[in-house]
All heavy atoms as a GROMACS GRO file, in nm:
protein
  509
    1MET      N    1   0.084  -0.117   0.000
    1MET     CA    2   0.000   0.000   0.000
    1MET      C    3   0.089   0.123   0.000
    1MET      O    4   0.187   0.129   0.072
    1MET     CB    5  -0.088   0.003   0.124
    1MET     CG    6  -0.205  -0.091   0.119
    1MET     SD    7  -0.317  -0.067   0.258
    1MET     CE    8  -0.228  -0.152   0.385
    2ARG      N    9   0.047   0.220  -0.080
    2ARG     CA   10   0.119   0.348  -0.087
    2ARG      C   11   0.020   0.463  -0.093
    2ARG      O   12  -0.093   0.446  -0.136
    2ARG     CB   13   0.204   0.353  -0.213
    2ARG     CG   14   0.317   0.257  -0.211
    2ARG     CD   15   0.405   0.279  -0.332
    2ARG     NE   16   0.454   0.149  -0.372
    2ARG     CZ   17   0.471   0.109  -0.494
    2ARG    NH1   18   0.441   0.187  -0.594
    2ARG    NH2   19   0.518  -0.010  -0.519
    3ARG      N   20   0.066   0.578  -0.054
    3ARG     CA   21  -0.017   0.698  -0.068
    3ARG      C   22  -0.054   0.716  -0.214
    3ARG      O   23   0.026   0.691  -0.304
    3ARG     CB   24   0.058   0.822  -0.020
    3ARG     CG   25   0.068   0.826   0.128
    3ARG     CD   26   0.132   0.955   0.172
    3ARG     NE   27   0.137   0.956   0.317
    3ARG     CZ   28   0.204   1.041   0.387
    3ARG    NH1   29   0.275   1.133   0.327
    3ARG    NH2   30   0.202   1.036   0.517
    4GLY      N   31  -0.176   0.761  -0.236
    4GLY     CA   32  -0.224   0.786  -0.372
    4GLY      C   33  -0.294   0.668  -0.437
    4GLY      O   34  -0.362   0.685  -0.537
    5GLU      N   35  -0.279   0.548  -0.380
    5GLU     CA   36  -0.347   0.432  -0.438
    5GLU      C   37  -0.497   0.443  -0.416
    5GLU      O   38  -0.544   0.498  -0.316
    5GLU     CB   39  -0.297   0.302  -0.375
    5GLU     CG   40  -0.163   0.259  -0.425
    5GLU     CD   41  -0.128   0.119  -0.379
    5GLU    OE1   42  -0.099   0.103  -0.260
    5GLU    OE2   43  -0.129   0.029  -0.463
    6HIS      N   44  -0.573   0.387  -0.509
    6HIS     CA   45  -0.718   0.387  -0.500
    6HIS      C   46  -0.767   0.295  -0.389
    6HIS      O   47  -0.708   0.190  -0.365
    6HIS     CB   48  -0.780   0.339  -0.632
    6HIS     CG   49  -0.753   0.432  -0.745
    6HIS    ND1   50  -0.833   0.541  -0.773
    6HIS    CD2   51  -0.654   0.435  -0.837
    6HIS    CE1   52  -0.784   0.606  -0.877
    6HIS    NE2   53  -0.675   0.543  -0.918
    7VAL      N   54  -0.876   0.336  -0.325
    7VAL     CA   55  -0.942   0.254  -0.224
    7VAL      C   56  -1.082   0.224  -0.276
    7VAL      O   57  -1.157   0.315  -0.312
    7VAL     CB   58  -0.951   0.328  -0.088
    7VAL    CG1   59  -1.023   0.241   0.015
    7VAL    CG2   60  -0.813   0.366  -0.038
    8HIS      N   61  -1.114   0.094  -0.284
    8HIS     CA   62  -1.242   0.050  -0.340
    8HIS      C   63  -1.326  -0.021  -0.233
    8HIS      O   64  -1.277  -0.112  -0.168
    8HIS     CB   65  -1.219  -0.049  -0.455
    8HIS     CG   66  -1.138   0.007  -0.566
    8HIS    ND1   67  -1.193   0.080  -0.669
    8HIS    CD2   68  -1.005   0.003  -0.589
    8HIS    CE1   69  -1.096   0.116  -0.752
    8HIS    NE2   70  -0.981   0.071  -0.705
    9ALA      N   71  -1.451   0.021  -0.220
    9ALA     CA   72  -1.548  -0.051  -0.139
    9ALA      C   73  -1.623  -0.145  -0.233
    9ALA      O   74  -1.596  -0.148  -0.354
    9ALA     CB   75  -1.644   0.048  -0.073
   10THR      N   76  -1.717  -0.221  -0.182
   10THR     CA   77  -1.790  -0.315  -0.267
   10THR      C   78  -1.875  -0.244  -0.372
   10THR      O   79  -1.904  -0.302  -0.476
   10THR     CB   80  -1.881  -0.406  -0.182
   10THR    OG1   81  -1.967  -0.325  -0.103
   10THR    CG2   82  -1.798  -0.496  -0.092
   11ASP      N   83  -1.911  -0.119  -0.348
   11ASP     CA   84  -1.994  -0.046  -0.444
   11ASP      C   85  -1.917   0.057  -0.527
   11ASP      O   86  -1.975   0.141  -0.592
   11ASP     CB   87  -2.112   0.022  -0.374
   11ASP     CG   88  -2.068   0.120  -0.266
   11ASP    OD1   89  -1.949   0.121  -0.230
   11ASP    OD2   90  -2.154   0.195  -0.217
   12GLY      N   91  -1.784   0.050  -0.525
   12GLY     CA   92  -1.704   0.140  -0.608
   12GLY      C   93  -1.594   0.212  -0.532
   12GLY      O   94  -1.576   0.193  -0.411
   13GLU      N   95  -1.522   0.295  -0.604
   13GLU     CA   96  -1.410   0.369  -0.545
   13GLU      C   97  -1.460   0.471  -0.443
   13GLU      O   98  -1.557   0.542  -0.467
   13GLU     CB   99  -1.330   0.440  -0.653
   13GLU     CG  100  -1.207   0.507  -0.598
   13GLU     CD  101  -1.122   0.574  -0.703
   13GLU    OE1  102  -1.127   0.535  -0.820
   13GLU    OE2  103  -1.050   0.668  -0.666
   14ILE      N  104  -1.387   0.479  -0.330
   14ILE     CA  105  -1.424   0.577  -0.228
   14ILE      C  106  -1.318   0.684  -0.210
   14ILE      O  107  -1.340   0.780  -0.137
   14ILE     CB  108  -1.455   0.511  -0.093
   14ILE    CG1  109  -1.334   0.440  -0.037
   14ILE    CG2  110  -1.574   0.419  -0.103
   14ILE    CD1  111  -1.349   0.398   0.108
   15GLY      N  112  -1.205   0.670  -0.274
   15GLY     CA  113  -1.100   0.772  -0.262
   15GLY      C  114  -0.963   0.713  -0.287
   15GLY      O  115  -0.949   0.606  -0.344
   16ARG      N  116  -0.862   0.788  -0.243
   16ARG     CA  117  -0.722   0.745  -0.255
   16ARG      C  118  -0.656   0.753  -0.119
   16ARG      O  119  -0.693   0.837  -0.036
   16ARG     CB  120  -0.647   0.835  -0.353
   16ARG     CG  121  -0.693   0.819  -0.495
   16ARG     CD  122  -0.617   0.917  -0.584
   16ARG     NE  123  -0.656   0.900  -0.722
   16ARG     CZ  124  -0.577   0.848  -0.816
   16ARG    NH1  125  -0.456   0.810  -0.786
   16ARG    NH2  126  -0.620   0.834  -0.938
   17ILE      N  127  -0.557   0.669  -0.097
   17ILE     CA  128  -0.488   0.668   0.032
   17ILE      C  129  -0.417   0.801   0.054
   17ILE      O  130  -0.340   0.846  -0.029
   17ILE     CB  131  -0.387   0.553   0.041
   17ILE    CG1  132  -0.459   0.419   0.040
   17ILE    CG2  133  -0.303   0.566   0.168
   17ILE    CD1  134  -0.366   0.300   0.047
   18HIS      N  135  -0.446   0.861   0.168
   18HIS     CA  136  -0.384   0.986   0.209
   18HIS      C  137  -0.276   0.960   0.314
   18HIS      O  138  -0.176   1.030   0.321
   18HIS     CB  139  -0.491   1.080   0.264
   18HIS     CG  140  -0.437   1.208   0.316
   18HIS    ND1  141  -0.390   1.307   0.233
   18HIS    CD2  142  -0.420   1.255   0.442
   18HIS    CE1  143  -0.347   1.409   0.305
   18HIS    NE2  144  -0.365   1.380   0.432
   19GLY      N  145  -0.298   0.857   0.398
   19GLY     CA  146  -0.201   0.828   0.503
   19GLY      C  147  -0.236   0.700   0.576
   19GLY      O  148  -0.326   0.626   0.536
   20PHE      N  149  -0.165   0.678   0.685
   20PHE     CA  150  -0.180   0.556   0.764
   20PHE      C  151  -0.173   0.590   0.912
   20PHE      O  152  -0.117   0.691   0.949
   20PHE     CB  153  -0.066   0.458   0.732
   20PHE     CG  154  -0.053   0.426   0.587
   20PHE    CD1  155   0.036   0.494   0.507
   20PHE    CD2  156  -0.131   0.328   0.529
   20PHE    CE1  157   0.049   0.466   0.372
   20PHE    CE2  158  -0.120   0.298   0.394
   20PHE     CZ  159  -0.030   0.367   0.315
   21VAL      N  160  -0.228   0.501   0.996
   21VAL     CA  161  -0.212   0.512   1.141
   21VAL      C  162  -0.130   0.392   1.184
   21VAL      O  163  -0.162   0.278   1.151
   21VAL     CB  164  -0.348   0.513   1.213
   21VAL    CG1  165  -0.329   0.516   1.363
   21VAL    CG2  166  -0.433   0.632   1.167
   22ILE      N  167  -0.023   0.419   1.257
   22ILE     CA  168   0.067   0.316   1.307
   22ILE      C  169   0.060   0.315   1.460
   22ILE      O  170   0.070   0.420   1.523
   22ILE     CB  171   0.213   0.344   1.263
   22ILE    CG1  172   0.224   0.363   1.112
   22ILE    CG2  173   0.307   0.237   1.315
   22ILE    CD1  174   0.197   0.241   1.030
   23ASP      N  175   0.044   0.198   1.520
   23ASP     CA  176   0.044   0.185   1.665
   23ASP      C  177   0.185   0.215   1.716
   23ASP      O  178   0.281   0.150   1.675
   23ASP     CB  179   0.002   0.044   1.704
   23ASP     CG  180  -0.010   0.026   1.854
   23ASP    OD1  181   0.078   0.075   1.929
   23ASP    OD2  182  -0.108  -0.038   1.896
   24PRO      N  183   0.200   0.314   1.804
   24PRO     CA  184   0.334   0.352   1.850
   24PRO      C  185   0.402   0.248   1.938
   24PRO      O  186   0.524   0.248   1.951
   24PRO     CB  187   0.310   0.481   1.928
   24PRO     CG  188   0.168   0.476   1.969
   24PRO     CD  189   0.096   0.398   1.863
   25THR      N  190   0.326   0.158   1.998
   25THR     CA  191   0.389   0.059   2.086
   25THR      C  192   0.448  -0.059   2.011
   25THR      O  193   0.554  -0.108   2.047
   25THR     CB  194   0.288   0.007   2.192
   25THR    OG1  195   0.176  -0.050   2.126
   25THR    CG2  196   0.244   0.118   2.283
   26ASP      N  197   0.380  -0.107   1.907
   26ASP     CA  198   0.432  -0.223   1.835
   26ASP      C  199   0.459  -0.196   1.687
   26ASP      O  200   0.498  -0.286   1.614
   26ASP     CB  201   0.342  -0.344   1.851
   26ASP     CG  202   0.203  -0.324   1.793
   26ASP    OD1  203   0.179  -0.223   1.726
   26ASP    OD2  204   0.118  -0.412   1.816
   27HIS      N  205   0.438  -0.071   1.645
   27HIS     CA  206   0.468  -0.027   1.508
   27HIS      C  207   0.390  -0.102   1.400
   27HIS      O  208   0.438  -0.118   1.289
   27HIS     CB  209   0.619  -0.034   1.480
   27HIS     CG  210   0.698   0.038   1.583
   27HIS    ND1  211   0.700   0.175   1.594
   27HIS    CD2  212   0.777  -0.008   1.683
   27HIS    CE1  213   0.776   0.210   1.695
   27HIS    NE2  214   0.824   0.102   1.751
   28ARG      N  215   0.270  -0.149   1.434
   28ARG     CA  216   0.185  -0.217   1.336
   28ARG      C  217   0.087  -0.118   1.275
   28ARG      O  218   0.040  -0.026   1.340
   28ARG     CB  219   0.106  -0.329   1.403
   28ARG     CG  220   0.194  -0.444   1.443
   28ARG     CD  221   0.110  -0.555   1.498
   28ARG     NE  222   0.198  -0.661   1.546
   28ARG     CZ  223   0.166  -0.787   1.545
   28ARG    NH1  224   0.048  -0.824   1.501
   28ARG    NH2  225   0.250  -0.877   1.590
   29LEU      N  226   0.058  -0.143   1.150
   29LEU     CA  227  -0.041  -0.063   1.078
   29LEU      C  228  -0.179  -0.095   1.134
   29LEU      O  229  -0.218  -0.211   1.140
   29LEU     CB  230  -0.035  -0.096   0.930
   29LEU     CG  231  -0.135  -0.028   0.838
   29LEU    CD1  232  -0.112   0.122   0.835
   29LEU    CD2  233  -0.124  -0.086   0.698
   30THR      N  234  -0.252   0.008   1.179
   30THR     CA  235  -0.385  -0.015   1.238
   30THR      C  236  -0.498   0.038   1.151
   30THR      O  237  -0.607  -0.017   1.151
   30THR     CB  238  -0.397   0.050   1.377
   30THR    OG1  239  -0.382   0.192   1.366
   30THR    CG2  240  -0.295  -0.008   1.474
   31HIS      N  241  -0.474   0.147   1.076
   31HIS     CA  242  -0.579   0.210   0.995
   31HIS      C  243  -0.521   0.265   0.865
   31HIS      O  244  -0.405   0.307   0.861
   31HIS     CB  245  -0.646   0.325   1.070
   31HIS     CG  246  -0.727   0.282   1.186
   31HIS    ND1  247  -0.669   0.247   1.306
   31HIS    CD2  248  -0.861   0.267   1.201
   31HIS    CE1  249  -0.765   0.213   1.391
   31HIS    NE2  250  -0.881   0.223   1.330
   32VAL      N  251  -0.605   0.267   0.763
   32VAL     CA  252  -0.575   0.332   0.636
   32VAL      C  253  -0.658   0.459   0.633
   32VAL      O  254  -0.775   0.458   0.673
   32VAL     CB  255  -0.614   0.240   0.518
   32VAL    CG1  256  -0.592   0.309   0.386
   32VAL    CG2  257  -0.537   0.110   0.524
   33LEU      N  258  -0.600   0.569   0.585
   33LEU     CA  259  -0.670   0.697   0.580
   33LEU      C  260  -0.691   0.740   0.434
   33LEU      O  261  -0.604   0.804   0.376
   33LEU     CB  262  -0.589   0.804   0.654
   33LEU     CG  263  -0.554   0.775   0.799
   33LEU    CD1  264  -0.459   0.880   0.851
   33LEU    CD2  265  -0.680   0.768   0.883
   34PRO      N  266  -0.805   0.704   0.376
   34PRO     CA  267  -0.831   0.753   0.240
   34PRO      C  268  -0.892   0.893   0.244
   34PRO      O  269  -0.967   0.926   0.335
   34PRO     CB  270  -0.932   0.652   0.184
   34PRO     CG  271  -1.004   0.603   0.302
   34PRO     CD  272  -0.906   0.609   0.418
   35ARG      N  273  -0.854   0.975   0.147
   35ARG     CA  274  -0.918   1.106   0.133
   35ARG      C  275  -1.024   1.090   0.027
   35ARG      O  276  -0.995   1.047  -0.084
   35ARG     CB  277  -0.820   1.215   0.093
   35ARG     CG  278  -0.890   1.351   0.086
   35ARG     CD  279  -0.797   1.467   0.077
   35ARG     NE  280  -0.703   1.480   0.186
   35ARG     CZ  281  -0.730   1.540   0.302
   35ARG    NH1  282  -0.848   1.589   0.325
   35ARG    NH2  283  -0.637   1.552   0.393
   36ARG      N  284  -1.145   1.124   0.064
   36ARG     CA  285  -1.257   1.109  -0.028
   36ARG      C  286  -1.260   1.226  -0.124
   36ARG      O  287  -1.208   1.332  -0.096
   36ARG     CB  288  -1.386   1.099   0.052
   36ARG     CG  289  -1.380   0.975   0.143
   36ARG     CD  290  -1.496   0.966   0.233
   36ARG     NE  291  -1.602   0.896   0.164
   36ARG     CZ  292  -1.712   0.853   0.222
   36ARG    NH1  293  -1.729   0.871   0.350
   36ARG    NH2  294  -1.803   0.791   0.153
   37GLY      N  295  -1.320   1.205  -0.240
   37GLY     CA  296  -1.320   1.303  -0.348
   37GLY      C  297  -1.397   1.430  -0.320
   37GLY      O  298  -1.468   1.442  -0.221
   38ALA      N  299  -1.383   1.526  -0.411
   38ALA     CA  300  -1.447   1.658  -0.397
   38ALA      C  301  -1.598   1.647  -0.384
   38ALA      O  302  -1.660   1.722  -0.310
   38ALA     CB  303  -1.410   1.745  -0.517
   39SER      N  304  -1.658   1.552  -0.454
   39SER     CA  305  -1.803   1.538  -0.446
   39SER      C  306  -1.849   1.489  -0.310
   39SER      O  307  -1.964   1.502  -0.273
   39SER     CB  308  -1.853   1.441  -0.554
   39SER     OG  309  -1.798   1.313  -0.532
   40LEU      N  310  -1.757   1.433  -0.232
   40LEU     CA  311  -1.789   1.384  -0.098
   40LEU      C  312  -1.736   1.477   0.010
   40LEU      O  313  -1.729   1.442   0.127
   40LEU     CB  314  -1.734   1.243  -0.079
   40LEU     CG  315  -1.790   1.139  -0.172
   40LEU    CD1  316  -1.715   1.008  -0.158
   40LEU    CD2  317  -1.938   1.117  -0.146
   41GLY      N  318  -1.696   1.596  -0.028
   41GLY     CA  319  -1.653   1.695   0.069
   41GLY      C  320  -1.509   1.680   0.116
   41GLY      O  321  -1.471   1.735   0.217
   42LYS      N  322  -1.427   1.605   0.043
   42LYS     CA  323  -1.286   1.583   0.078
   42LYS      C  324  -1.269   1.542   0.224
   42LYS      O  325  -1.183   1.590   0.296
   42LYS     CB  326  -1.203   1.707   0.047
   42LYS     CG  327  -1.194   1.734  -0.101
   42LYS     CD  328  -1.096   1.844  -0.130
   42LYS     CE  329  -1.086   1.863  -0.281
   42LYS     NZ  330  -0.991   1.963  -0.318
   43LYS      N  331  -1.353   1.452   0.268
   43LYS     CA  332  -1.352   1.404   0.405
   43LYS      C  333  -1.244   1.299   0.426
   43LYS      O  334  -1.222   1.214   0.342
   43LYS     CB  335  -1.489   1.344   0.437
   43LYS     CG  336  -1.509   1.305   0.579
   43LYS     CD  337  -1.651   1.257   0.599
   43LYS     CE  338  -1.675   1.222   0.743
   43LYS     NZ  339  -1.811   1.176   0.764
   44LEU      N  340  -1.175   1.307   0.541
   44LEU     CA  341  -1.074   1.209   0.577
   44LEU      C  342  -1.136   1.113   0.678
   44LEU      O  343  -1.191   1.156   0.779
   44LEU     CB  344  -0.952   1.278   0.637
   44LEU     CG  345  -0.828   1.195   0.659
   44LEU    CD1  346  -0.774   1.142   0.527
   44LEU    CD2  347  -0.721   1.279   0.726
   45VAL      N  348  -1.132   0.984   0.649
   45VAL     CA  349  -1.189   0.883   0.737
   45VAL      C  350  -1.080   0.782   0.774
   45VAL      O  351  -0.981   0.769   0.704
   45VAL     CB  352  -1.307   0.809   0.671
   45VAL    CG1  353  -1.422   0.903   0.643
   45VAL    CG2  354  -1.264   0.740   0.544
   46ALA      N  355  -1.099   0.709   0.884
   46ALA     CA  356  -1.005   0.606   0.927
   46ALA      C  357  -1.070   0.470   0.909
   46ALA      O  358  -1.174   0.443   0.967
   46ALA     CB  359  -0.965   0.627   1.072
   47ILE      N  360  -1.009   0.385   0.828
   47ILE     CA  361  -1.062   0.251   0.803
   47ILE      C  362  -0.969   0.151   0.871
   47ILE      O  363  -0.848   0.149   0.843
   47ILE     CB  364  -1.071   0.223   0.653
   47ILE    CG1  365  -1.169   0.321   0.589
   47ILE    CG2  366  -1.111   0.079   0.627
   47ILE    CD1  367  -1.176   0.313   0.439
   48PRO      N  368  -1.023   0.067   0.961
   48PRO     CA  369  -0.938  -0.032   1.028
   48PRO      C  370  -0.875  -0.128   0.928
   48PRO      O  371  -0.938  -0.167   0.830
   48PRO     CB  372  -1.033  -0.106   1.121
   48PRO     CG  373  -1.164  -0.039   1.112
   48PRO     CD  374  -1.161   0.057   1.000
   49ILE      N  375  -0.753  -0.167   0.953
   49ILE     CA  376  -0.682  -0.257   0.863
   49ILE      C  377  -0.756  -0.391   0.852
   49ILE      O  378  -0.747  -0.459   0.750
   49ILE     CB  379  -0.535  -0.274   0.906
   49ILE    CG1  380  -0.451  -0.331   0.793
   49ILE    CG2  381  -0.524  -0.356   1.031
   49ILE    CD1  382  -0.437  -0.241   0.675
   50SER      N  383  -0.834  -0.427   0.952
   50SER     CA  384  -0.912  -0.551   0.948
   50SER      C  385  -1.019  -0.548   0.840
   50SER      O  386  -1.068  -0.653   0.799
   50SER     CB  387  -0.976  -0.578   1.084
   50SER     OG  388  -1.064  -0.474   1.119
   51ALA      N  389  -1.054  -0.429   0.790
   51ALA     CA  390  -1.154  -0.416   0.684
   51ALA      C  391  -1.094  -0.429   0.544
   51ALA      O  392  -1.166  -0.431   0.446
   51ALA     CB  393  -1.226  -0.282   0.697
   52VAL      N  394  -0.961  -0.437   0.535
   52VAL     CA  395  -0.894  -0.450   0.406
   52VAL      C  396  -0.895  -0.596   0.364
   52VAL      O  397  -0.845  -0.683   0.436
   52VAL     CB  398  -0.750  -0.394   0.412
   52VAL    CG1  399  -0.678  -0.419   0.281
   52VAL    CG2  400  -0.754  -0.245   0.445
   53ALA      N  401  -0.952  -0.624   0.245
   53ALA     CA  402  -0.961  -0.761   0.195
   53ALA      C  403  -0.846  -0.795   0.102
   53ALA      O  404  -0.800  -0.909   0.099
   53ALA     CB  405  -1.093  -0.781   0.122
   54ASP      N  406  -0.798  -0.696   0.024
   54ASP     CA  407  -0.698  -0.724  -0.078
   54ASP      C  408  -0.621  -0.596  -0.111
   54ASP      O  409  -0.677  -0.487  -0.104
   54ASP     CB  410  -0.768  -0.776  -0.204
   54ASP     CG  411  -0.673  -0.820  -0.312
   54ASP    OD1  412  -0.568  -0.878  -0.280
   54ASP    OD2  413  -0.704  -0.798  -0.430
   55VAL      N  414  -0.494  -0.610  -0.146
   55VAL     CA  415  -0.412  -0.494  -0.182
   55VAL      C  416  -0.340  -0.516  -0.315
   55VAL      O  417  -0.244  -0.446  -0.346
   55VAL     CB  418  -0.310  -0.458  -0.072
   55VAL    CG1  419  -0.380  -0.412   0.053
   55VAL    CG2  420  -0.217  -0.574  -0.042
   56SER      N  421  -0.385  -0.612  -0.395
   56SER     CA  422  -0.315  -0.643  -0.520
   56SER      C  423  -0.340  -0.539  -0.630
   56SER      O  424  -0.255  -0.519  -0.715
   56SER     CB  425  -0.352  -0.783  -0.568
   56SER     OG  426  -0.491  -0.792  -0.592
   57ASP      N  427  -0.455  -0.474  -0.630
   57ASP     CA  428  -0.488  -0.372  -0.730
   57ASP      C  429  -0.551  -0.255  -0.657
   57ASP      O  430  -0.672  -0.238  -0.656
   57ASP     CB  431  -0.583  -0.430  -0.835
   57ASP     CG  432  -0.614  -0.330  -0.946
   57ASP    OD1  433  -0.532  -0.241  -0.971
   57ASP    OD2  434  -0.723  -0.341  -1.006
   58GLY      N  435  -0.469  -0.176  -0.590
   58GLY     CA  436  -0.522  -0.074  -0.501
   58GLY      C  437  -0.563  -0.143  -0.372
   58GLY      O  438  -0.521  -0.254  -0.343
   59VAL      N  439  -0.647  -0.078  -0.294
   59VAL     CA  440  -0.694  -0.134  -0.168
   59VAL      C  441  -0.841  -0.168  -0.185
   59VAL      O  442  -0.922  -0.082  -0.221
   59VAL     CB  443  -0.675  -0.034  -0.053
   59VAL    CG1  444  -0.733  -0.087   0.076
   59VAL    CG2  445  -0.527  -0.001  -0.035
   60ARG      N  446  -0.875  -0.293  -0.161
   60ARG     CA  447  -1.014  -0.338  -0.169
   60ARG      C  448  -1.062  -0.372  -0.029
   60ARG      O  449  -0.995  -0.445   0.044
   60ARG     CB  450  -1.028  -0.457  -0.261
   60ARG     CG  451  -0.985  -0.424  -0.401
   60ARG     CD  452  -1.063  -0.500  -0.506
   60ARG     NE  453  -1.024  -0.454  -0.637
   60ARG     CZ  454  -1.086  -0.359  -0.706
   60ARG    NH1  455  -1.192  -0.302  -0.654
   60ARG    NH2  456  -1.044  -0.322  -0.823
   61LEU      N  457  -1.179  -0.318   0.006
   61LEU     CA  458  -1.235  -0.339   0.138
   61LEU      C  459  -1.329  -0.457   0.140
   61LEU      O  460  -1.396  -0.487   0.040
   61LEU     CB  461  -1.309  -0.213   0.185
   61LEU     CG  462  -1.225  -0.085   0.188
   61LEU    CD1  463  -1.312   0.032   0.230
   61LEU    CD2  464  -1.105  -0.102   0.279
   62SER      N  465  -1.337  -0.524   0.254
   62SER     CA  466  -1.431  -0.634   0.274
   62SER      C  467  -1.573  -0.578   0.280
   62SER      O  468  -1.592  -0.463   0.320
   62SER     CB  469  -1.403  -0.704   0.407
   62SER     OG  470  -1.272  -0.753   0.410
   63PRO      N  471  -1.671  -0.659   0.244
   63PRO     CA  472  -1.811  -0.616   0.259
   63PRO      C  473  -1.841  -0.585   0.405
   63PRO      O  474  -1.792  -0.654   0.495
   63PRO     CB  475  -1.894  -0.734   0.211
   63PRO     CG  476  -1.800  -0.816   0.130
   63PRO     CD  477  -1.662  -0.792   0.185
   64TYR      N  478  -1.920  -0.483   0.427
   64TYR     CA  479  -1.959  -0.442   0.563
   64TYR      C  480  -2.065  -0.537   0.615
   64TYR      O  481  -2.162  -0.565   0.548
   64TYR     CB  482  -2.012  -0.299   0.562
   64TYR     CG  483  -2.063  -0.253   0.695
   64TYR    CD1  484  -1.975  -0.224   0.797
   64TYR    CD2  485  -2.199  -0.238   0.718
   64TYR    CE1  486  -2.020  -0.180   0.920
   64TYR    CE2  487  -2.245  -0.195   0.841
   64TYR     CZ  488  -2.155  -0.166   0.941
   64TYR     OH  489  -2.201  -0.123   1.063
   65GLU      N  490  -2.043  -0.591   0.735
   65GLU     CA  491  -2.141  -0.681   0.796
   65GLU      C  492  -2.198  -0.613   0.919
   65GLU      O  493  -2.125  -0.556   0.998
   65GLU     CB  494  -2.074  -0.812   0.837
   65GLU     CG  495  -2.025  -0.891   0.716
   65GLU     CD  496  -1.964  -1.022   0.756
   65GLU    OE1  497  -2.000  -1.077   0.862
   65GLU    OE2  498  -1.879  -1.071   0.682
   66ARG      N  499  -2.329  -0.621   0.935
   66ARG     CA  500  -2.395  -0.558   1.051
   66ARG      C  501  -2.412  -0.656   1.162
   66ARG      O  502  -2.419  -0.769   1.152
   66ARG     CB  503  -2.530  -0.503   1.010
   66ARG     CG  504  -2.515  -0.390   0.912
   66ARG     CD  505  -2.651  -0.340   0.872
   66ARG     NE  506  -2.635  -0.261   0.752
   66ARG     CZ  507  -2.678  -0.140   0.738
   66ARG    NH1  508  -2.744  -0.082   0.834
   66ARG    NH2  509  -2.661  -0.074   0.628
   0.00000   0.00000   0.00000
């Protein structure tokens, strides 16, 4: 994963990676921070790494389960 890569949910692209959250105690990646597009108000959200299903072609998120 790198900054600028596309982030895809099950219903389409939601933005591009803006940054990451790293746990300071064990240095593990905990969240991906995609910046959403202009039409979505350029909102920055934190997605837990557990929601990432695949990183072979951008970042693909797992389906949301309630």
